[in-house]
C-alpha positions as MATLAB code, in Angstrom:
seq = 'MAEKTYAIPAQGAGHFKLLGQIRAVGDMRLDIPEGILNIGGNGKGYVLESRTDWNPTDAANQDGSLDGLALGDDVYLYAVQNDDGRAGLVASQNITVPGGYTADNSRRIGGFHYGRWRPMSERYNASFNPPTIIVPTSVWDLGHRPKCDPTGMVEVIPGRLWADIYMASEDGGAWPETIPLSRHNATPLSGTEGYSRYLDLPRLAANAGKRLPTVAEFFVYADGAPQGNDGNNDTAWSATSNSGRTQTGAVAKAVSCTGVVDAAGNLWEPMLDHYDVGGMSSADYNWSRSIVENGKDAGQNRGEIYHARWRVWIAGGSFGIGVQCGSRCVNSHSNPESVAAAVGLRCVCDSL';
ca = [
     128.642   54.007  134.981;
     127.307   56.284  132.265;
     129.717   58.892  130.949;
     128.553   62.445  131.660;
     128.785   65.245  129.119;
     128.617   68.894  130.146;
     127.701   71.632  127.684;
     129.438   74.894  128.532;
     127.479   77.605  126.598;
     130.288   79.038  124.483;
     131.467   75.539  123.551;
     128.264   74.990  121.582;
     128.280   75.907  117.902;
     126.751   79.307  117.186;
     126.717   80.631  120.745;
     127.059   84.403  121.143;
     126.444   86.527  124.217;
     127.597   90.048  125.108;
     126.907   91.935  128.328;
     125.490   94.875  126.394;
     125.945   96.015  122.808;
     128.751   97.429  120.699;
     128.519  101.246  120.577;
     130.273  104.175  118.954;
     132.006  106.477  121.473;
     133.460  109.242  119.376;
     134.216  109.794  115.732;
     136.389  106.683  115.323;
     136.095  104.715  118.545;
     134.011  101.797  119.760;
     133.168  100.392  123.180;
     132.826   96.609  123.064;
     131.377   94.773  126.091;
     132.715   91.500  127.386;
     131.071   88.213  126.504;
     131.508   84.624  125.410;
     131.079   83.190  121.945;
     131.802   80.224  119.750;
     134.241   80.507  116.861;
     134.508   77.529  114.543;
     132.031   74.944  115.850;
     131.408   72.653  118.817;
     134.115   72.745  121.464;
     135.552   76.063  120.320;
     134.337   78.522  122.932;
     136.166   81.809  123.581;
     136.050   84.683  126.030;
     135.688   88.136  124.480;
     137.228   90.714  126.775;
     135.797   94.223  126.892;
     137.450   96.992  124.919;
     137.115  100.716  125.579;
     137.836  103.457  123.036;
     138.860  100.768  120.555;
     139.988  102.248  117.246;
     139.281   99.853  114.335;
     141.687  101.712  112.037;
     144.764  101.092  114.210;
     147.190   98.778  112.458;
     147.017   96.242  115.280;
     143.207   96.103  115.082;
     142.596   95.545  111.364;
     143.739   93.517  108.382;
     145.012   96.404  106.269;
     141.745   96.962  104.407;
     140.960  100.041  106.512;
     144.151  101.905  105.608;
     142.246  103.833  102.956;
     138.870  104.012  104.706;
     136.581  106.340  102.732;
     133.122  107.848  102.861;
     130.499  105.168  102.262;
     132.566  102.186  103.368;
     131.091   99.384  105.447;
     133.296   97.776  108.089;
     132.853   94.379  109.741;
     134.162   93.212  113.112;
     135.471   89.669  113.475;
     136.209   87.664  116.578;
     139.208   85.433  115.875;
     140.723   82.470  117.697;
     143.652   83.037  120.046;
     145.650   80.215  121.591;
     144.943   81.344  125.169;
     141.158   80.875  124.931;
     140.483   84.584  124.504;
     139.098   85.980  121.287;
     140.970   88.572  119.315;
     139.142   91.286  117.405;
     139.876   92.275  113.809;
     138.186   94.952  111.672;
     137.894   94.411  107.928;
     136.022   95.647  104.873;
     135.755   92.032  103.736;
     132.219   90.745  104.344;
     133.267   87.069  104.405;
     136.468   86.732  106.449;
     139.225   89.164  107.456;
     142.533   89.001  105.626;
     144.764   86.225  106.934;
     141.896   84.204  108.448;
     139.385   81.597  107.343;
     135.794   80.735  108.194;
     137.147   78.113  110.600;
     139.042   80.546  112.824;
     137.029   83.779  112.533;
     133.435   84.872  113.016;
     131.713   88.094  111.966;
     130.088   89.559  115.078;
     129.344   93.197  114.225;
     130.040   96.185  112.076;
     129.339   99.816  111.199;
     129.057  102.297  108.334;
     131.574  105.075  107.778;
     129.488  107.990  106.592;
     128.158  111.461  107.221;
     126.485  112.287  110.517;
     124.122  115.068  111.642;
     123.736  115.240  115.442;
     120.508  116.403  117.079;
     122.202  119.682  117.989;
     122.338  120.466  114.239;
     118.746  119.443  113.472;
     117.544  121.274  110.327;
     120.651  123.470  110.322;
     121.195  124.244  106.637;
     124.645  125.696  107.340;
     126.010  122.587  109.027;
     128.417  120.361  107.079;
     128.090  116.801  108.418;
     131.459  115.191  109.212;
     132.399  111.694  108.056;
     132.654  109.394  111.074;
     131.464  106.039  112.370;
     127.720  106.581  112.005;
     126.553  105.915  115.591;
     123.169  104.511  114.584;
     124.764  102.084  112.120;
     126.727  100.103  114.731;
     125.391   96.560  115.057;
     126.275   93.204  116.547;
     124.770   89.725  116.438;
     122.470   90.519  119.347;
     121.556   94.034  118.191;
     120.699   94.295  114.514;
     117.862   94.130  111.989;
     116.430   90.780  110.907;
     118.032   91.262  107.474;
     121.637   91.930  106.459;
     122.556   95.085  108.447;
     124.991   96.395  105.823;
     124.213  100.014  104.944;
     121.453  100.415  107.537;
     120.843  102.577  110.610;
     118.658  102.021  113.653;
     115.940  104.686  113.512;
     113.607  103.460  116.273;
     115.659  101.818  119.052;
     114.829   98.160  119.416;
     112.179   98.316  116.693;
     113.214   99.548  113.264;
     116.216   99.942  110.934;
     116.271  101.877  107.639;
     118.557  101.924  104.618;
     121.056  104.782  104.775;
     120.888  105.285  101.006;
     118.132  104.965   98.450;
     118.180  101.552   96.839;
     120.351  100.714   93.843;
     120.419   97.488   91.841;
     122.823   94.644   92.611;
     123.140   93.635   88.947;
     120.965   90.545   89.267;
     118.208   89.842   86.744;
     114.581   90.580   87.555;
     112.740   89.179   89.493;
     115.723   88.204   91.656;
     117.260   91.691   91.762;
     118.325   92.637   95.295;
     118.226   96.333   96.265;
     121.414   97.611   97.892;
     122.055  100.560  100.211;
     125.294  102.026   98.831;
     127.016  105.388   98.634;
     127.667  106.972   95.228;
     125.395  104.552   93.361;
     122.662  105.243   90.809;
     119.362  104.904   92.698;
     116.834  102.710   90.923;
     113.553  104.244   89.770;
     110.839  103.909   87.184;
     113.563  104.642   84.641;
     114.481  100.963   84.991;
     110.819   99.989   84.545;
     109.801   99.463   88.166;
     106.122   99.895   89.066;
     105.733  101.441   92.509;
     102.882   99.175   93.612;
     103.767   95.904   91.885;
     107.564   95.780   91.711;
     109.063   97.833   94.534;
     107.568   95.725   97.359;
     108.981   92.639   95.601;
     112.422   94.229   95.467;
     112.292   95.035   99.183;
     111.223   91.476   99.994;
     114.188   90.116   98.020;
     116.430   91.786  100.619;
     114.320   90.622  103.566;
     112.980   94.154  103.999;
     109.775   96.117  103.379;
     108.543   99.574  102.434;
     108.229  102.123  105.289;
     105.063  103.775  106.531;
     104.544  107.531  106.485;
     104.912  107.620  110.281;
     108.247  105.802  110.017;
     109.423  108.210  107.313;
     108.728  111.141  109.628;
     111.031  109.517  112.200;
     113.978  108.613  109.979;
     113.863  111.820  107.917;
     113.773  114.118  110.936;
     116.380  116.862  110.981;
     117.230  116.799  107.270;
     117.069  120.355  105.839;
     114.506  121.050  103.152;
     115.540  121.674   99.557;
     115.956  124.926   97.634;
     114.562  126.092   94.313;
     117.766  127.635   93.042;
     120.498  125.217   94.159;
     121.339  121.741   95.458;
     123.079  122.886   98.632;
     120.886  120.999  101.124;
     119.118  118.473   98.878;
     119.095  117.424   95.227;
     116.024  119.550   94.515;
     116.839  122.556   92.305;
     114.012  123.259   89.875;
     116.559  123.213   87.061;
     117.468  119.557   87.707;
     116.434  117.177   84.947;
     116.816  113.904   86.836;
     118.211  111.911   89.750;
     121.773  112.025   91.021;
     124.076  109.516   92.747;
     123.249  108.531   96.302;
     124.916  110.780   98.875;
     125.921  113.397   96.294;
     124.661  116.249   98.507;
     126.759  116.409  101.671;
     124.159  118.205  103.792;
     121.283  115.887  102.864;
     121.549  113.822  106.052;
     118.932  113.354  108.752;
     119.495  113.073  112.509;
     119.157  109.291  112.303;
     121.871  109.012  109.637;
     119.551  108.568  106.646;
     120.815  110.170  103.417;
     118.644  111.870  100.757;
     115.447  111.647  102.794;
     114.731  115.049  101.225;
     115.063  115.355   97.472;
     116.592  113.199   94.714;
     113.729  110.654   94.388;
     110.339  110.170   96.010;
     110.190  107.267   98.468;
     107.120  104.996   98.193;
     105.291  104.207  101.426;
     103.159  101.250  102.500;
     100.230  103.552  103.222;
      97.241  103.536  100.883;
      94.437  106.065  100.590;
      90.920  105.317   99.326;
      89.822  108.371   97.326;
      86.221  107.208   97.470;
      85.280  108.700   94.107;
      83.988  106.979   90.976;
      84.969  109.532   88.344;
      87.437  108.737   85.597;
      89.933  111.027   87.314;
      90.312  108.818   90.363;
      89.054  105.400   89.270;
      91.253  102.726   87.694;
      89.506  100.002   85.719;
      90.342   96.340   85.280;
      93.864   95.586   84.128;
      95.247   99.136   84.088;
      97.112   98.632   87.359;
      98.553   95.152   86.780;
      99.611   95.872   83.194;
     102.572   97.935   84.323;
     106.082   97.425   85.575;
     108.584   94.635   85.003;
     106.001   91.901   84.336;
     103.561   93.958   82.296;
     103.462   91.296   79.584;
     102.427   88.509   81.942;
      98.830   87.397   82.507;
      98.350   88.071   86.206;
      94.625   88.602   86.637;
      92.867   91.900   87.188;
      92.223   94.396   89.950;
      88.625   95.572   90.143;
      87.190   98.767   91.606;
      90.575  100.288   92.377;
      89.949  103.682   93.961;
      93.110  103.987   96.011;
      96.268  106.028   95.863;
      99.637  105.301   97.465;
     101.701  107.706   99.559;
     105.161  108.851   98.559;
     107.488  110.997  100.653;
     110.530  113.271  100.683;
     110.172  114.919   97.298;
     112.111  114.457   94.073;
     114.886  116.058   92.054;
     113.132  119.144   90.687;
     110.508  120.398   93.132;
     112.671  122.794   95.110;
     111.576  123.930   98.539;
     108.778  121.366   98.636;
     111.374  118.661   99.315;
     111.826  117.930  102.997;
     111.415  115.667  105.996;
     107.670  116.344  106.141;
     107.022  116.313  102.401;
     104.376  113.711  101.489;
     102.033  113.111   98.565;
      98.866  111.037   98.987;
      97.677  111.135   95.377;
     100.243  108.905   93.703;
      98.807  106.362   91.236;
      99.653  102.768   92.252;
     100.244  101.698   88.645;
     102.711  104.483   87.889;
     106.174  103.732   86.499;
     107.810  107.087   87.163;
     111.378  108.324   86.806;
     110.933  110.498   89.909;
     110.137  107.596   92.289;
     112.828  105.420   93.872;
     112.950  103.054   96.837;
     114.151  103.027  100.428;
     113.666   99.902  102.500;
     113.248   99.309  106.213;
     113.496   96.206  108.389;
     112.237   95.310  111.852;
     114.751   94.714  114.611;
     115.806   91.185  115.459;
];
């Protein structure tokens, strides 16, 4: 008689299923639904019991790395093996494994960003000082996340789109393998580092499994962020006296109602959208190699672009244009070949 083998779902390697999604319920609390998941490979299935008002900073719920939790930190949630067949839950700032565990007895199942938050009730309120909490739109789990690494991202269109919280900074890798990172208090990359907005920035985004946003998407994720001022940097890094960019998240009030930081001011954000100017004058017509002979690979022979009459959109405004900076600030006359110190990068990613 043939031996029968039964495959119970959670016993199979990689299985993960929650009856809902992990959500923020207060400044420092999470609701975690029940489910079943595999931790460690075939035959290692565990039950994850639901948790209500779970505080990841409690000593019993974390590995010690959250004792000094600070603005801009990313936290990861790990299911860990318990002897009774139920999974424990441990919060950690370690992106690989929590302290005291290994890859064989723990599994990263979710996470969140600890940052500034502007609720809809404070939309465009220039007097409001956003508190530092679990950013509600940043909470993710294996069944609810972007297709790329969710670190430093927020969900801006439910079920459809995630955006970087911060303007992109470099990871230290050499071009063309540089990966853009969404980090607090980092120097945002721009044309100062030699990046061409049309040739190089889309490549950077692709290195992270992301893409550039559209103008319509910018209008969604920037909504609620106060516009800038000419005479100060109170609501955005925009004062006309500024001579350049500042660190990401340097302006406390520069937060949108989706949790995106610096959507107004600091550096322009390039968009996917293109605009055909239609003209043939020297003012709006780019000949031959003028577009491809820019950016990081300007010295390489890469062919030519003919009859280029388009412009690319940029959004949000930059460090010295004052009240023009804002959540509806866009510019449709940006040259695609430009390598400009006032243009940075923010990436987006479709939902899983």
